C-alpha positions in Angstrom: 26.4 -6.9 7.6 27.2 -4.6 10.5 25.1 -4.1 13.7 25.8 -1.1 15.9 24.0 0.0 19.1 23.8 3.8 19.3 22.4 6.3 21.8 21.0 9.8 21.2 19.1 12.4 23.1 15.4 12.0 22.4 14.6 15.5 23.7 16.1 17.7 26.5 13.4 16.7 29.0 13.7 12.9 28.5 17.4 12.4 28.0 19.0 9.6 26.0 17.4 6.6 24.3 19.0 3.7 22.5 18.8 2.5 18.9 20.1 -0.4 16.9 21.5 0.2 13.4 21.7 -2.8 11.1 23.6 -2.0 7.9 24.1 -4.6 5.2 27.0 -4.5 2.8 26.2 -2.3 -0.2 23.2 -0.7 1.5 21.3 1.6 -0.8 19.1 3.4 1.8 18.3 3.8 5.5 14.9 3.3 7.1 14.6 4.8 10.6 11.8 2.9 12.2 9.8 3.5 15.4 8.1 0.8 17.5 4.5 0.5 18.4 2.8 1.5 21.6 3.2 -1.8 23.5 6.5 -3.3 22.2 10.0 -1.8 21.9 12.6 -2.0 19.2 13.7 -5.6 20.3 10.2 -7.1 19.5 10.5 -10.1 17.2 8.6 -8.4 14.5 10.9 -5.4 14.5 14.0 -7.7 14.5 12.6 -9.9 11.7 11.7 -7.0 9.5 15.1 -5.5 10.0 16.9 -8.7 8.9 14.5 -9.1 5.9 15.1 -5.5 4.8 18.9 -5.9 5.2 18.8 -8.8 2.9 17.3 -6.5 0.3 19.9 -3.7 0.7 18.0 -1.5 3.1 19.7 -0.5 6.4 17.5 0.0 9.3 17.8 2.1 12.5 15.1 1.0 15.0 15.0 2.9 18.3 13.2 3.3 21.6 10.8 6.0 22.6 11.7 7.5 26.1 8.8 5.8 28.0 9.8 2.4 26.8 13.5 3.0 27.4 12.6 3.9 31.0 10.5 0.7 31.4 7.1 2.5 31.5 4.0 1.2 29.8 2.2 4.5 29.1 3.4 6.3 26.0 4.9 9.8 26.3 2.8 12.8 25.2 2.7 13.3 21.5 5.1 16.3 21.4 7.8 14.1 23.1 7.2 11.2 20.7 7.4 13.6 17.7 10.6 15.2 19.0 12.1 11.7 19.4 11.2 10.9 15.8 13.2 13.9 14.6 16.1 13.1 16.9 16.1 9.5 15.6 16.2 10.6 12.0 19.1 13.0 12.8 20.9 10.2 14.6 20.4 8.1 11.4 22.0 10.9 9.4 25.0 10.9 11.7 25.4 7.2 11.8 25.0 6.7 8.0 25.5 10.0 6.3 26.0 8.5 2.9 22.6 6.8 2.7 19.3 8.4 1.7 16.9 8.3 4.6 13.4 7.2 5.0 11.4 7.1 8.2 8.3 5.3 9.6 7.1 3.0 12.2 4.9 0.2 13.4 1.4 1.4 14.4 1.8 4.3 16.8 5.4 4.8 15.8 4.3 5.4 12.2 1.6 7.8 13.2 4.0 9.8 15.3 6.4 9.9 12.4 3.8 11.3 10.1 2.7 13.8 12.7 6.3 14.9 13.0 6.5 15.1 9.2 3.3 17.1 9.0 4.4 19.7 11.5 6.2 22.9 10.5 9.6 21.5 11.5 9.1 18.4 9.3 11.2 15.3 9.1 14.4 15.1 7.0 13.4 11.9 5.1 12.5 11.1 1.5 9.4 9.1 2.4 7.3 7.6 5.2 6.6 3.9 5.7 3.6 2.7 7.8 3.6 -0.8 9.1 -0.1 -0.9 10.1 -1.3 2.7 10.4 -3.7 2.8 13.4 -6.5 4.7 11.6 -9.1 4.3 14.4 -9.6 2.6 17.8 -10.8 -1.0 17.7 -14.6 -1.1 17.3 -14.8 2.6 16.2 -14.3 2.4 12.4 -16.1 5.6 11.7 -13.7 7.9 13.4 -10.7 8.7 11.2 -9.5 11.9 12.9 -6.1 10.2 13.4 -5.5 10.5 9.6 -6.4 14.3 9.4 -2.7 15.3 9.5 -1.7 13.2 6.5 -2.8 15.8 4.1 0.0 18.0 5.4 2.8 15.4 4.9 4.9 16.4 1.9 6.8 13.2 1.4 5.5 10.0 -0.4 3.9 7.5 1.9 3.7 3.7 1.9 0.9 2.1 3.9 1.1 -1.7 4.6 -2.2 -2.8 6.0 -3.6 -6.2 6.8 -7.1 -7.3 5.8 -7.8 -8.3 9.4 -6.5 -5.2 11.0 -9.0 -4.2 13.7 -7.5 -0.7 13.8 -7.8 0.1 10.1 -11.0 -0.6 8.2 -9.7 -1.1 4.6 -12.6 0.8 3.0 -11.8 3.8 5.2 -8.1 3.4 4.6 -8.6 3.4 0.9 -10.7 6.5 1.2 -8.0 8.3 3.2 -5.3 7.4 0.6 -7.5 8.6 -2.2 -8.2 11.9 -0.4 -4.5 12.5 0.2 -3.7 11.7 -3.4 -0.8 10.5 -5.4 1.7 10.7 -2.6 0.2 7.6 -1.1 0.7 3.9 -1.9 -1.4 1.3 -0.2 -0.3 -2.3 -0.1 -2.8 -4.8 1.4 -1.5 -7.9 3.2 -4.0 -10.6 2.7 -5.1 -12.3 6.0 -2.9 -10.2 8.3 -4.0 -8.6 11.5 -2.7 -5.4 13.1 0.5 -7.3 14.2 0.8 -8.9 10.8 0.0 -12.3 12.1 -1.9 -14.7 9.8 -4.1 -17.6 10.6 -2.8 -21.1 10.0 -5.6 -21.9 7.6 -4.4 -19.2 5.3 -1.6 -21.4 4.1 1.0 -18.8 5.0 2.9 -18.1 8.2 4.2 -14.9 9.8 7.7 -15.4 8.2 6.2 -15.2 4.7 4.3 -12.1 5.6 7.6 -10.5 6.8 9.1 -11.4 3.4 6.2 -9.8 1.6 6.5 -6.6 3.7 10.2 -6.4 3.0 9.8 -7.0 -0.7 7.2 -4.3 -1.0 9.1 -1.8 1.2 12.4 -2.3 -0.6 10.8 -2.0 -4.0 9.0 1.2 -3.0 12.1 2.7 -1.5 14.0 1.9 -4.7 11.3 3.6 -6.7 11.6 6.8 -4.6 15.3 6.9 -5.2 14.7 7.0 -9.0 
């Protein structure tokens, strides 16, 4: 397995950001994955997911948004985040041109990826993976405006959602997937919250949840490859 740190221009106004490419031997695909709003690409969840996917033949490029690269806490405006998604996918194509590409992200990173995919410029990826789509703000489970753009995404989409996710009421999430149609696949992670943590009394730990997420994601990617 090879690990390579890369740099690419997020967009002209924000300059370079960094990324980390983890490529296993005999990789079958590449997943370009964005981080969530409050934690960068080095977060333990991102690292553990990367290792678990690599064990299943999926290379992963995780990368920083400009605000996190600069040490700021407040996310960049949506156009900057979406531009960074496109730049990251292009960087993945340059770093691993032989691998079919998928894109996605944790929470906000996934939503920015799908917003980029829904826009006219699109995203050059075969599918979109969401690790906890932030459907609504905590305590506001009736407002699903954040999902409105999903109808414009042309690629297949995989949603991994925990049953205790305060940012995605499952009844509403199922309704969103049904309205978008057959392009969506929803996998429910029993007992997991928005960060995919589980309670000790569940009989599982976070490591087992990571394995479940990796299994489902790798199988879904394989299915998209035909």
